[in-house]
PDB file of N, CA, C and O in Angstrom:
ATOM      1  N   UNK A   1      24.498  13.793 -16.636  1.00  0.00           N
ATOM      2  CA  UNK A   1      23.165  13.417 -16.564  1.00  0.00           C
ATOM      3  C   UNK A   1      22.475  14.087 -15.478  1.00  0.00           C
ATOM      4  O   UNK A   1      21.402  14.683 -15.581  1.00  0.00           O
ATOM      5  N   UNK A   2      23.358  13.908 -14.151  1.00  0.00           N
ATOM      6  CA  UNK A   2      22.772  14.533 -13.062  1.00  0.00           C
ATOM      7  C   UNK A   2      22.986  16.292 -13.096  1.00  0.00           C
ATOM      8  O   UNK A   2      22.266  17.097 -12.507  1.00  0.00           O
ATOM      9  N   UNK A   3      23.782  16.507 -13.670  1.00  0.00           N
ATOM     10  CA  UNK A   3      24.223  18.175 -13.744  1.00  0.00           C
ATOM     11  C   UNK A   3      22.609  18.605 -14.679  1.00  0.00           C
ATOM     12  O   UNK A   3      21.815  19.412 -14.196  1.00  0.00           O
ATOM     13  N   UNK A   4      22.411  18.055 -15.745  1.00  0.00           N
ATOM     14  CA  UNK A   4      21.366  18.294 -16.420  1.00  0.00           C
ATOM     15  C   UNK A   4      20.069  18.338 -15.862  1.00  0.00           C
ATOM     16  O   UNK A   4      19.229  19.180 -16.178  1.00  0.00           O
ATOM     17  N   UNK A   5      19.887  17.367 -14.970  1.00  0.00           N
ATOM     18  CA  UNK A   5      18.602  17.019 -14.284  1.00  0.00           C
ATOM     19  C   UNK A   5      18.424  17.723 -13.013  1.00  0.00           C
ATOM     20  O   UNK A   5      17.416  17.594 -12.317  1.00  0.00           O
ATOM     21  N   UNK A   6      19.670  18.655 -12.651  1.00  0.00           N
ATOM     22  CA  UNK A   6      19.660  19.595 -11.629  1.00  0.00           C
ATOM     23  C   UNK A   6      19.900  18.713 -10.216  1.00  0.00           C
ATOM     24  O   UNK A   6      19.659  19.375  -9.207  1.00  0.00           O
ATOM     25  N   UNK A   7      20.252  17.592 -10.023  1.00  0.00           N
ATOM     26  CA  UNK A   7      20.451  16.783  -9.085  1.00  0.00           C
ATOM     27  C   UNK A   7      21.769  17.164  -8.395  1.00  0.00           C
ATOM     28  O   UNK A   7      22.726  16.900  -9.123  1.00  0.00           O
ATOM     29  N   UNK A   8      22.121  17.714  -7.193  1.00  0.00           N
ATOM     30  CA  UNK A   8      23.254  18.002  -6.817  1.00  0.00           C
ATOM     31  C   UNK A   8      23.964  16.968  -5.590  1.00  0.00           C
ATOM     32  O   UNK A   8      25.127  17.110  -5.213  1.00  0.00           O
ATOM     33  N   UNK A   9      23.176  16.086  -5.144  1.00  0.00           N
ATOM     34  CA  UNK A   9      23.817  15.229  -4.355  1.00  0.00           C
ATOM     35  C   UNK A   9      24.028  13.722  -5.159  1.00  0.00           C
ATOM     36  O   UNK A   9      23.124  12.888  -5.114  1.00  0.00           O
ATOM     37  N   UNK A  10      25.106  13.498  -5.781  1.00  0.00           N
ATOM     38  CA  UNK A  10      25.263  12.230  -6.266  1.00  0.00           C
ATOM     39  C   UNK A  10      25.484  10.748  -5.590  1.00  0.00           C
ATOM     40  O   UNK A  10      25.151   9.622  -5.960  1.00  0.00           O
ATOM     41  N   UNK A  11      26.117  11.186  -4.554  1.00  0.00           N
ATOM     42  CA  UNK A  11      26.706  10.213  -3.680  1.00  0.00           C
ATOM     43  C   UNK A  11      25.771   9.178  -2.902  1.00  0.00           C
ATOM     44  O   UNK A  11      24.703   9.650  -2.513  1.00  0.00           O
ATOM     45  N   UNK A  12      25.992   7.988  -2.651  1.00  0.00           N
ATOM     46  CA  UNK A  12      25.037   7.241  -1.787  1.00  0.00           C
ATOM     47  C   UNK A  12      24.292   6.497  -2.543  1.00  0.00           C
ATOM     48  O   UNK A  12      24.710   6.093  -3.628  1.00  0.00           O
ATOM     49  N   UNK A  13      23.200   6.236  -2.130  1.00  0.00           N
ATOM     50  CA  UNK A  13      21.935   5.396  -2.824  1.00  0.00           C
ATOM     51  C   UNK A  13      21.006   6.213  -3.682  1.00  0.00           C
ATOM     52  O   UNK A  13      20.704   7.385  -3.455  1.00  0.00           O
ATOM     53  N   UNK A  14      20.567   5.458  -4.722  1.00  0.00           N
ATOM     54  CA  UNK A  14      19.562   6.087  -5.489  1.00  0.00           C
ATOM     55  C   UNK A  14      18.519   6.625  -4.936  1.00  0.00           C
ATOM     56  O   UNK A  14      17.679   7.225  -5.607  1.00  0.00           O
ATOM     57  N   UNK A  15      18.441   6.491  -3.737  1.00  0.00           N
ATOM     58  CA  UNK A  15      17.000   7.080  -2.793  1.00  0.00           C
ATOM     59  C   UNK A  15      17.550   8.415  -2.497  1.00  0.00           C
ATOM     60  O   UNK A  15      16.694   9.298  -2.443  1.00  0.00           O
ATOM     61  N   UNK A  16      18.742   8.773  -2.296  1.00  0.00           N
ATOM     62  CA  UNK A  16      19.062  10.105  -1.913  1.00  0.00           C
ATOM     63  C   UNK A  16      19.055  11.142  -3.029  1.00  0.00           C
ATOM     64  O   UNK A  16      19.011  12.357  -2.836  1.00  0.00           O
ATOM     65  N   UNK A  17      19.107  10.496  -4.300  1.00  0.00           N
ATOM     66  CA  UNK A  17      19.069  11.475  -5.307  1.00  0.00           C
ATOM     67  C   UNK A  17      17.540  11.658  -5.630  1.00  0.00           C
ATOM     68  O   UNK A  17      17.276  12.570  -6.414  1.00  0.00           O
ATOM     69  N   UNK A  18      16.513  10.925  -5.138  1.00  0.00           N
ATOM     70  CA  UNK A  18      15.125  11.511  -5.103  1.00  0.00           C
ATOM     71  C   UNK A  18      14.576  12.175  -3.796  1.00  0.00           C
ATOM     72  O   UNK A  18      13.385  12.360  -3.548  1.00  0.00           O
ATOM     73  N   UNK A  19      15.664  12.509  -2.984  1.00  0.00           N
ATOM     74  CA  UNK A  19      15.113  13.199  -1.796  1.00  0.00           C
ATOM     75  C   UNK A  19      15.042  12.613  -0.515  1.00  0.00           C
ATOM     76  O   UNK A  19      14.614  13.255   0.444  1.00  0.00           O
ATOM     77  N   UNK A  20      15.430  11.434  -0.419  1.00  0.00           N
ATOM     78  CA  UNK A  20      15.445  10.754   0.837  1.00  0.00           C
ATOM     79  C   UNK A  20      16.632   9.971   0.938  1.00  0.00           C
ATOM     80  O   UNK A  20      17.342   9.683  -0.026  1.00  0.00           O
ATOM     81  N   UNK A  21      16.883   9.557   2.384  1.00  0.00           N
ATOM     82  CA  UNK A  21      17.954   8.778   2.523  1.00  0.00           C
ATOM     83  C   UNK A  21      17.701   7.449   3.029  1.00  0.00           C
ATOM     84  O   UNK A  21      18.627   6.638   2.997  1.00  0.00           O
ATOM     85  N   UNK A  22      16.483   7.088   3.530  1.00  0.00           N
ATOM     86  CA  UNK A  22      16.028   6.013   4.164  1.00  0.00           C
ATOM     87  C   UNK A  22      14.621   5.484   3.760  1.00  0.00           C
ATOM     88  O   UNK A  22      13.860   6.212   3.123  1.00  0.00           O
ATOM     89  N   UNK A  23      14.344   4.486   4.049  1.00  0.00           N
ATOM     90  CA  UNK A  23      12.840   3.928   3.631  1.00  0.00           C
ATOM     91  C   UNK A  23      12.014   4.521   4.759  1.00  0.00           C
ATOM     92  O   UNK A  23      10.799   4.462   4.574  1.00  0.00           O
ATOM     93  N   UNK A  24      12.364   4.997   5.721  1.00  0.00           N
ATOM     94  CA  UNK A  24      11.549   5.770   6.824  1.00  0.00           C
ATOM     95  C   UNK A  24      11.115   6.954   6.321  1.00  0.00           C
ATOM     96  O   UNK A  24      10.011   7.387   6.652  1.00  0.00           O
ATOM     97  N   UNK A  25      11.943   7.643   5.442  1.00  0.00           N
ATOM     98  CA  UNK A  25      11.689   8.843   4.809  1.00  0.00           C
ATOM     99  C   UNK A  25      10.720   8.829   3.738  1.00  0.00           C
ATOM    100  O   UNK A  25       9.743   9.560   3.582  1.00  0.00           O
ATOM    101  N   UNK A  26      11.255   7.639   2.846  1.00  0.00           N
ATOM    102  CA  UNK A  26      10.515   7.580   1.587  1.00  0.00           C
ATOM    103  C   UNK A  26       9.022   7.024   1.748  1.00  0.00           C
ATOM    104  O   UNK A  26       8.145   7.337   0.943  1.00  0.00           O
ATOM    105  N   UNK A  27       8.790   6.177   2.844  1.00  0.00           N
ATOM    106  CA  UNK A  27       7.500   5.587   2.888  1.00  0.00           C
ATOM    107  C   UNK A  27       7.036   5.596   4.397  1.00  0.00           C
ATOM    108  O   UNK A  27       6.826   4.496   4.907  1.00  0.00           O
ATOM    109  N   UNK A  28       6.862   6.687   5.130  1.00  0.00           N
ATOM    110  CA  UNK A  28       6.619   6.831   6.470  1.00  0.00           C
ATOM    111  C   UNK A  28       5.351   6.015   6.761  1.00  0.00           C
ATOM    112  O   UNK A  28       5.334   5.610   7.924  1.00  0.00           O
ATOM    113  N   UNK A  29       4.169   5.624   5.947  1.00  0.00           N
ATOM    114  CA  UNK A  29       3.187   5.036   6.221  1.00  0.00           C
ATOM    115  C   UNK A  29       3.343   3.565   6.142  1.00  0.00           C
ATOM    116  O   UNK A  29       2.437   2.852   6.572  1.00  0.00           O
ATOM    117  N   UNK A  30       4.447   3.034   5.613  1.00  0.00           N
ATOM    118  CA  UNK A  30       4.569   1.770   5.301  1.00  0.00           C
ATOM    119  C   UNK A  30       5.392   0.917   6.460  1.00  0.00           C
ATOM    120  O   UNK A  30       5.328  -0.281   6.736  1.00  0.00           O
ATOM    121  N   UNK A  31       6.286   2.114   7.105  1.00  0.00           N
ATOM    122  CA  UNK A  31       7.122   1.444   8.283  1.00  0.00           C
ATOM    123  C   UNK A  31       6.311   0.741   9.320  1.00  0.00           C
ATOM    124  O   UNK A  31       6.728  -0.385   9.590  1.00  0.00           O
ATOM    125  N   UNK A  32       5.459   1.063   9.836  1.00  0.00           N
ATOM    126  CA  UNK A  32       4.854   0.156  10.952  1.00  0.00           C
ATOM    127  C   UNK A  32       4.322  -1.338  10.242  1.00  0.00           C
ATOM    128  O   UNK A  32       4.225  -2.293  11.013  1.00  0.00           O
ATOM    129  N   UNK A  33       4.024  -1.519   8.974  1.00  0.00           N
ATOM    130  CA  UNK A  33       3.589  -2.650   8.564  1.00  0.00           C
ATOM    131  C   UNK A  33       4.895  -3.369   8.386  1.00  0.00           C
ATOM    132  O   UNK A  33       4.967  -4.528   8.797  1.00  0.00           O
ATOM    133  N   UNK A  34       5.982  -2.778   7.792  1.00  0.00           N
ATOM    134  CA  UNK A  34       7.193  -3.290   7.638  1.00  0.00           C
ATOM    135  C   UNK A  34       8.038  -3.839   9.006  1.00  0.00           C
ATOM    136  O   UNK A  34       8.688  -4.884   9.017  1.00  0.00           O
ATOM    137  N   UNK A  35       7.917  -3.075   9.952  1.00  0.00           N
ATOM    138  CA  UNK A  35       8.364  -3.479  11.301  1.00  0.00           C
ATOM    139  C   UNK A  35       7.616  -4.467  11.820  1.00  0.00           C
ATOM    140  O   UNK A  35       8.228  -5.389  12.361  1.00  0.00           O
ATOM    141  N   UNK A  36       6.072  -4.512  11.778  1.00  0.00           N
ATOM    142  CA  UNK A  36       5.449  -5.529  12.407  1.00  0.00           C
ATOM    143  C   UNK A  36       6.026  -6.974  12.023  1.00  0.00           C
ATOM    144  O   UNK A  36       5.953  -7.939  12.784  1.00  0.00           O
ATOM    145  N   UNK A  37       6.556  -7.002  10.864  1.00  0.00           N
ATOM    146  CA  UNK A  37       6.973  -8.480  10.353  1.00  0.00           C
ATOM    147  C   UNK A  37       7.972  -8.921  11.345  1.00  0.00           C
ATOM    148  O   UNK A  37       8.077 -10.127  11.569  1.00  0.00           O
ATOM    149  N   UNK A  38       8.596  -8.204  11.864  1.00  0.00           N
ATOM    150  CA  UNK A  38       9.695  -8.699  13.175  1.00  0.00           C
ATOM    151  C   UNK A  38       9.070  -9.095  14.433  1.00  0.00           C
ATOM    152  O   UNK A  38       9.698  -9.809  15.215  1.00  0.00           O
ATOM    153  N   UNK A  39       7.895  -8.698  14.696  1.00  0.00           N
ATOM    154  CA  UNK A  39       7.283  -9.092  16.027  1.00  0.00           C
ATOM    155  C   UNK A  39       6.990 -10.721  16.145  1.00  0.00           C
ATOM    156  O   UNK A  39       6.379 -11.411  15.329  1.00  0.00           O
ATOM    157  N   UNK A  40       7.512 -11.077  17.212  1.00  0.00           N
ATOM    158  CA  UNK A  40       7.420 -12.511  17.511  1.00  0.00           C
ATOM    159  C   UNK A  40       6.070 -13.072  17.188  1.00  0.00           C
ATOM    160  O   UNK A  40       5.072 -12.443  17.538  1.00  0.00           O
ATOM    161  N   UNK A  41       5.959 -14.253  16.521  1.00  0.00           N
ATOM    162  CA  UNK A  41       4.653 -14.560  16.168  1.00  0.00           C
ATOM    163  C   UNK A  41       3.862 -14.145  15.124  1.00  0.00           C
ATOM    164  O   UNK A  41       2.807 -14.683  14.786  1.00  0.00           O
ATOM    165  N   UNK A  42       4.481 -12.986  14.507  1.00  0.00           N
ATOM    166  CA  UNK A  42       3.686 -12.349  13.418  1.00  0.00           C
ATOM    167  C   UNK A  42       3.272 -13.141  12.201  1.00  0.00           C
ATOM    168  O   UNK A  42       4.004 -13.936  11.611  1.00  0.00           O
ATOM    169  N   UNK A  43       1.850 -12.805  11.841  1.00  0.00           N
ATOM    170  CA  UNK A  43       1.144 -13.490  10.877  1.00  0.00           C
ATOM    171  C   UNK A  43       0.467 -12.415  10.056  1.00  0.00           C
ATOM    172  O   UNK A  43      -0.065 -11.547  10.748  1.00  0.00           O
ATOM    173  N   UNK A  44       0.377 -12.289   8.976  1.00  0.00           N
ATOM    174  CA  UNK A  44      -0.322 -11.058   8.135  1.00  0.00           C
ATOM    175  C   UNK A  44      -1.729 -11.129   8.587  1.00  0.00           C
ATOM    176  O   UNK A  44      -2.290 -10.063   8.841  1.00  0.00           O
ATOM    177  N   UNK A  45      -2.396 -12.282   8.725  1.00  0.00           N
ATOM    178  CA  UNK A  45      -3.524 -12.265   8.978  1.00  0.00           C
ATOM    179  C   UNK A  45      -4.319 -11.698  10.300  1.00  0.00           C
ATOM    180  O   UNK A  45      -5.529 -11.509  10.428  1.00  0.00           O
ATOM    181  N   UNK A  46      -3.232 -11.484  11.262  1.00  0.00           N
ATOM    182  CA  UNK A  46      -3.412 -10.876  12.311  1.00  0.00           C
ATOM    183  C   UNK A  46      -3.515  -9.121  12.278  1.00  0.00           C
ATOM    184  O   UNK A  46      -3.898  -8.460  13.243  1.00  0.00           O
ATOM    185  N   UNK A  47      -3.120  -8.585  11.055  1.00  0.00           N
ATOM    186  CA  UNK A  47      -2.878  -7.359  10.909  1.00  0.00           C
ATOM    187  C   UNK A  47      -3.857  -7.007   9.560  1.00  0.00           C
ATOM    188  O   UNK A  47      -4.112  -7.910   8.763  1.00  0.00           O
ATOM    189  N   UNK A  48      -4.340  -5.757   9.379  1.00  0.00           N
ATOM    190  CA  UNK A  48      -5.118  -5.402   8.518  1.00  0.00           C
ATOM    191  C   UNK A  48      -6.595  -5.762   8.490  1.00  0.00           C
ATOM    192  O   UNK A  48      -7.161  -6.218   9.484  1.00  0.00           O
ATOM    193  N   UNK A  49      -7.146  -5.569   7.448  1.00  0.00           N
ATOM    194  CA  UNK A  49      -8.625  -5.452   7.301  1.00  0.00           C
ATOM    195  C   UNK A  49      -9.111  -6.649   6.333  1.00  0.00           C
ATOM    196  O   UNK A  49      -9.634  -6.310   5.272  1.00  0.00           O
ATOM    197  N   UNK A  50      -8.982  -7.971   6.609  1.00  0.00           N
ATOM    198  CA  UNK A  50      -9.586  -9.211   5.960  1.00  0.00           C
ATOM    199  C   UNK A  50     -10.924  -9.048   5.032  1.00  0.00           C
ATOM    200  O   UNK A  50     -11.044  -9.490   3.889  1.00  0.00           O
ATOM    201  N   UNK A  51     -11.867  -8.343   5.748  1.00  0.00           N
ATOM    202  CA  UNK A  51     -13.062  -7.980   5.221  1.00  0.00           C
ATOM    203  C   UNK A  51     -12.896  -7.608   3.754  1.00  0.00           C
ATOM    204  O   UNK A  51     -13.596  -8.137   2.891  1.00  0.00           O
ATOM    205  N   UNK A  52     -11.888  -6.618   3.449  1.00  0.00           N
ATOM    206  CA  UNK A  52     -11.771  -6.127   2.014  1.00  0.00           C
ATOM    207  C   UNK A  52     -11.162  -7.233   1.053  1.00  0.00           C
ATOM    208  O   UNK A  52     -11.381  -7.229  -0.159  1.00  0.00           O
ATOM    209  N   UNK A  53     -10.461  -8.082   1.627  1.00  0.00           N
ATOM    210  CA  UNK A  53     -10.010  -9.325   0.859  1.00  0.00           C
ATOM    211  C   UNK A  53     -11.006 -10.159   0.583  1.00  0.00           C
ATOM    212  O   UNK A  53     -11.030 -10.671  -0.536  1.00  0.00           O
ATOM    213  N   UNK A  54     -11.928 -10.435   1.447  1.00  0.00           N
ATOM    214  CA  UNK A  54     -13.026 -11.422   1.239  1.00  0.00           C
ATOM    215  C   UNK A  54     -14.150 -10.561   0.309  1.00  0.00           C
ATOM    216  O   UNK A  54     -14.880 -11.236  -0.416  1.00  0.00           O
ATOM    217  N   UNK A  55     -14.293  -9.242   0.309  1.00  0.00           N
ATOM    218  CA  UNK A  55     -15.100  -8.788  -0.832  1.00  0.00           C
ATOM    219  C   UNK A  55     -14.491  -8.961  -2.024  1.00  0.00           C
ATOM    220  O   UNK A  55     -15.137  -9.495  -2.926  1.00  0.00           O
ATOM    221  N   UNK A  56     -13.084  -8.527  -2.260  1.00  0.00           N
ATOM    222  CA  UNK A  56     -12.374  -8.681  -3.657  1.00  0.00           C
ATOM    223  C   UNK A  56     -12.312 -10.123  -4.087  1.00  0.00           C
ATOM    224  O   UNK A  56     -12.566 -10.336  -5.272  1.00  0.00           O
ATOM    225  N   UNK A  57     -12.008 -11.172  -3.295  1.00  0.00           N
ATOM    226  CA  UNK A  57     -12.163 -12.373  -3.557  1.00  0.00           C
ATOM    227  C   UNK A  57     -13.520 -12.883  -4.083  1.00  0.00           C
ATOM    228  O   UNK A  57     -13.657 -13.522  -5.126  1.00  0.00           O
ATOM    229  N   UNK A  58     -14.477 -12.533  -3.263  1.00  0.00           N
ATOM    230  CA  UNK A  58     -16.058 -13.036  -3.675  1.00  0.00           C
ATOM    231  C   UNK A  58     -16.199 -12.490  -5.023  1.00  0.00           C
ATOM    232  O   UNK A  58     -16.625 -13.255  -5.889  1.00  0.00           O
ATOM    233  N   UNK A  59     -15.861 -11.091  -5.387  1.00  0.00           N
ATOM    234  CA  UNK A  59     -16.305 -10.673  -6.479  1.00  0.00           C
ATOM    235  C   UNK A  59     -15.394 -11.165  -7.733  1.00  0.00           C
ATOM    236  O   UNK A  59     -15.775 -11.130  -8.903  1.00  0.00           O
ATOM    237  N   UNK A  60     -14.178 -11.609  -7.309  1.00  0.00           N
ATOM    238  CA  UNK A  60     -13.316 -12.145  -8.239  1.00  0.00           C
ATOM    239  C   UNK A  60     -13.943 -13.436  -8.905  1.00  0.00           C
ATOM    240  O   UNK A  60     -14.000 -13.697 -10.107  1.00  0.00           O
ATOM    241  N   UNK A  61     -14.447 -14.262  -7.714  1.00  0.00           N
ATOM    242  CA  UNK A  61     -15.045 -15.510  -8.369  1.00  0.00           C
ATOM    243  C   UNK A  61     -16.189 -15.267  -8.916  1.00  0.00           C
ATOM    244  O   UNK A  61     -16.466 -15.965  -9.891  1.00  0.00           O
ATOM    245  N   UNK A  62     -17.191 -14.226  -8.474  1.00  0.00           N
ATOM    246  CA  UNK A  62     -18.426 -14.134  -9.110  1.00  0.00           C
ATOM    247  C   UNK A  62     -18.405 -13.601 -10.560  1.00  0.00           C
ATOM    248  O   UNK A  62     -19.378 -13.860 -11.268  1.00  0.00           O
ATOM    249  N   UNK A  63     -17.408 -12.898 -11.051  1.00  0.00           N
ATOM    250  CA  UNK A  63     -17.262 -12.299 -12.172  1.00  0.00           C
ATOM    251  C   UNK A  63     -16.362 -13.171 -13.049  1.00  0.00           C
ATOM    252  O   UNK A  63     -15.861 -12.669 -14.055  1.00  0.00           O
ATOM    253  N   UNK A  64     -16.099 -14.592 -12.691  1.00  0.00           N
ATOM    254  CA  UNK A  64     -15.244 -15.408 -13.676  1.00  0.00           C
ATOM    255  C   UNK A  64     -13.811 -14.962 -13.596  1.00  0.00           C
ATOM    256  O   UNK A  64     -13.188 -15.093 -14.649  1.00  0.00           O
ATOM    257  N   UNK A  65     -13.167 -14.471 -12.591  1.00  0.00           N
ATOM    258  CA  UNK A  65     -11.771 -14.094 -12.534  1.00  0.00           C
ATOM    259  C   UNK A  65     -11.307 -12.690 -13.027  1.00  0.00           C
ATOM    260  O   UNK A  65     -10.183 -12.519 -13.498  1.00  0.00           O
ATOM    261  N   UNK A  66     -12.232 -11.687 -12.897  1.00  0.00           N
ATOM    262  CA  UNK A  66     -12.255 -10.555 -13.665  1.00  0.00           C
ATOM    263  C   UNK A  66     -11.510  -9.555 -12.375  1.00  0.00           C
ATOM    264  O   UNK A  66     -12.280  -9.023 -11.576  1.00  0.00           O
ATOM    265  N   UNK A  67     -10.323  -9.383 -12.256  1.00  0.00           N
ATOM    266  CA  UNK A  67      -9.693  -8.606 -11.336  1.00  0.00           C
ATOM    267  C   UNK A  67     -10.043  -6.977 -11.315  1.00  0.00           C
ATOM    268  O   UNK A  67      -9.872  -6.300 -10.301  1.00  0.00           O
ATOM    269  N   UNK A  68     -10.479  -6.516 -12.381  1.00  0.00           N
ATOM    270  CA  UNK A  68     -10.544  -5.110 -12.682  1.00  0.00           C
ATOM    271  C   UNK A  68     -12.113  -4.937 -12.033  1.00  0.00           C
ATOM    272  O   UNK A  68     -12.245  -3.985 -11.264  1.00  0.00           O
ATOM    273  N   UNK A  69     -13.110  -5.647 -12.244  1.00  0.00           N
ATOM    274  CA  UNK A  69     -14.210  -5.865 -11.493  1.00  0.00           C
ATOM    275  C   UNK A  69     -14.441  -6.065 -10.028  1.00  0.00           C
ATOM    276  O   UNK A  69     -15.390  -5.555  -9.432  1.00  0.00           O
ATOM    277  N   UNK A  70     -13.479  -6.878  -9.436  1.00  0.00           N
ATOM    278  CA  UNK A  70     -13.035  -7.179  -8.015  1.00  0.00           C
ATOM    279  C   UNK A  70     -12.440  -5.754  -7.304  1.00  0.00           C
ATOM    280  O   UNK A  70     -12.654  -5.418  -6.140  1.00  0.00           O
ATOM    281  N   UNK A  71     -11.747  -5.106  -8.169  1.00  0.00           N
ATOM    282  CA  UNK A  71     -11.036  -4.029  -7.716  1.00  0.00           C
ATOM    283  C   UNK A  71     -12.031  -2.749  -7.661  1.00  0.00           C
ATOM    284  O   UNK A  71     -11.882  -1.866  -6.816  1.00  0.00           O
ATOM    285  N   UNK A  72     -12.955  -2.728  -8.539  1.00  0.00           N
ATOM    286  CA  UNK A  72     -13.933  -1.662  -8.599  1.00  0.00           C
ATOM    287  C   UNK A  72     -14.998  -2.019  -7.491  1.00  0.00           C
ATOM    288  O   UNK A  72     -15.389  -1.112  -6.757  1.00  0.00           O
ATOM    289  N   UNK A  73     -15.484  -3.292  -7.337  1.00  0.00           N
ATOM    290  CA  UNK A  73     -16.368  -3.483  -6.148  1.00  0.00           C
ATOM    291  C   UNK A  73     -15.783  -3.208  -4.836  1.00  0.00           C
ATOM    292  O   UNK A  73     -16.507  -2.713  -3.972  1.00  0.00           O
ATOM    293  N   UNK A  74     -14.465  -3.491  -4.566  1.00  0.00           N
ATOM    294  CA  UNK A  74     -13.796  -3.014  -3.726  1.00  0.00           C
ATOM    295  C   UNK A  74     -13.766  -1.539  -3.360  1.00  0.00           C
ATOM    296  O   UNK A  74     -13.958  -1.136  -2.213  1.00  0.00           O
ATOM    297  N   UNK A  75     -13.561  -0.905  -4.210  1.00  0.00           N
ATOM    298  CA  UNK A  75     -13.606   0.583  -4.218  1.00  0.00           C
ATOM    299  C   UNK A  75     -15.076   1.175  -3.952  1.00  0.00           C
ATOM    300  O   UNK A  75     -15.241   2.214  -3.313  1.00  0.00           O
ATOM    301  N   UNK A  76     -15.957   0.546  -4.409  1.00  0.00           N
ATOM    302  CA  UNK A  76     -17.142   0.965  -4.143  1.00  0.00           C
ATOM    303  C   UNK A  76     -17.730   0.519  -2.681  1.00  0.00           C
ATOM    304  O   UNK A  76     -18.676   1.048  -2.098  1.00  0.00           O
ATOM    305  N   UNK A  77     -17.041  -0.441  -2.292  1.00  0.00           N
ATOM    306  CA  UNK A  77     -17.511  -1.035  -0.648  1.00  0.00           C
ATOM    307  C   UNK A  77     -16.729  -0.108   0.147  1.00  0.00           C
ATOM    308  O   UNK A  77     -17.214   0.295   1.205  1.00  0.00           O
ATOM    309  N   UNK A  78     -15.649   0.259  -0.203  1.00  0.00           N
ATOM    310  CA  UNK A  78     -14.867   1.391   0.819  1.00  0.00           C
ATOM    311  C   UNK A  78     -15.481   2.566   0.825  1.00  0.00           C
ATOM    312  O   UNK A  78     -15.851   3.059   1.891  1.00  0.00           O
ATOM    313  N   UNK A  79     -15.679   3.185  -0.371  1.00  0.00           N
ATOM    314  CA  UNK A  79     -16.577   4.473  -0.437  1.00  0.00           C
ATOM    315  C   UNK A  79     -17.763   4.321   0.366  1.00  0.00           C
ATOM    316  O   UNK A  79     -17.976   5.091   1.302  1.00  0.00           O
ATOM    317  N   UNK A  80     -18.570   3.358   0.062  1.00  0.00           N
ATOM    318  CA  UNK A  80     -19.958   3.142   0.898  1.00  0.00           C
ATOM    319  C   UNK A  80     -19.600   3.512   2.364  1.00  0.00           C
ATOM    320  O   UNK A  80     -20.088   4.478   2.949  1.00  0.00           O
ATOM    321  N   UNK A  81     -18.614   2.566   2.948  1.00  0.00           N
ATOM    322  CA  UNK A  81     -18.327   2.573   4.332  1.00  0.00           C
ATOM    323  C   UNK A  81     -17.629   4.002   4.634  1.00  0.00           C
ATOM    324  O   UNK A  81     -17.726   4.447   5.777  1.00  0.00           O
ATOM    325  N   UNK A  82     -17.024   4.636   3.784  1.00  0.00           N
ATOM    326  CA  UNK A  82     -16.548   5.983   4.431  1.00  0.00           C
ATOM    327  C   UNK A  82     -17.766   6.750   4.249  1.00  0.00           C
ATOM    328  O   UNK A  82     -17.758   7.654   5.085  1.00  0.00           O
ATOM    329  N   UNK A  83     -18.781   6.793   3.549  1.00  0.00           N
ATOM    330  CA  UNK A  83     -19.718   7.762   3.509  1.00  0.00           C
ATOM    331  C   UNK A  83     -20.734   7.384   4.843  1.00  0.00           C
ATOM    332  O   UNK A  83     -21.235   8.197   5.620  1.00  0.00           O
ATOM    333  N   UNK A  84     -20.858   6.079   4.857  1.00  0.00           N
ATOM    334  CA  UNK A  84     -21.615   5.765   6.354  1.00  0.00           C
ATOM    335  C   UNK A  84     -21.051   6.375   7.692  1.00  0.00           C
ATOM    336  O   UNK A  84     -21.684   6.935   8.587  1.00  0.00           O
ATOM    337  N   UNK A  85     -19.713   6.127   7.603  1.00  0.00           N
ATOM    338  CA  UNK A  85     -19.017   6.706   8.826  1.00  0.00           C
ATOM    339  C   UNK A  85     -19.326   8.395   8.628  1.00  0.00           C
ATOM    340  O   UNK A  85     -19.919   8.852   9.606  1.00  0.00           O
ATOM    341  N   UNK A  86     -19.149   9.012   7.968  1.00  0.00           N
ATOM    342  CA  UNK A  86     -19.407  10.359   7.834  1.00  0.00           C
ATOM    343  C   UNK A  86     -20.731  10.933   7.870  1.00  0.00           C
ATOM    344  O   UNK A  86     -20.898  12.142   8.025  1.00  0.00           O
ATOM    345  N   UNK A  87     -21.686  10.102   7.730  1.00  0.00           N
ATOM    346  CA  UNK A  87     -22.942  10.507   7.666  1.00  0.00           C
ATOM    347  C   UNK A  87     -23.621  10.318   9.391  1.00  0.00           C
ATOM    348  O   UNK A  87     -24.788  10.624   9.632  1.00  0.00           O
TER     349      UNK A  87
END
């Protein structure tokens, strides 16, 4: 199967077959979030933007539990915020 797919490096983990050897290569933008977990006194609410969760949660409640509508409202709010920064 590897020969047919053109994969030359069959050894090691499956991640190597996809072109990377560590999570740091596969997900470089996620590594700071992952490593933050090991900071003494870590709590997820200390990191990130809780404003977006509040927007999603409020819309979710207002729409009677419609996660798609909540996601759309969040995307609109983020697009509006990006447009305000660019202007």
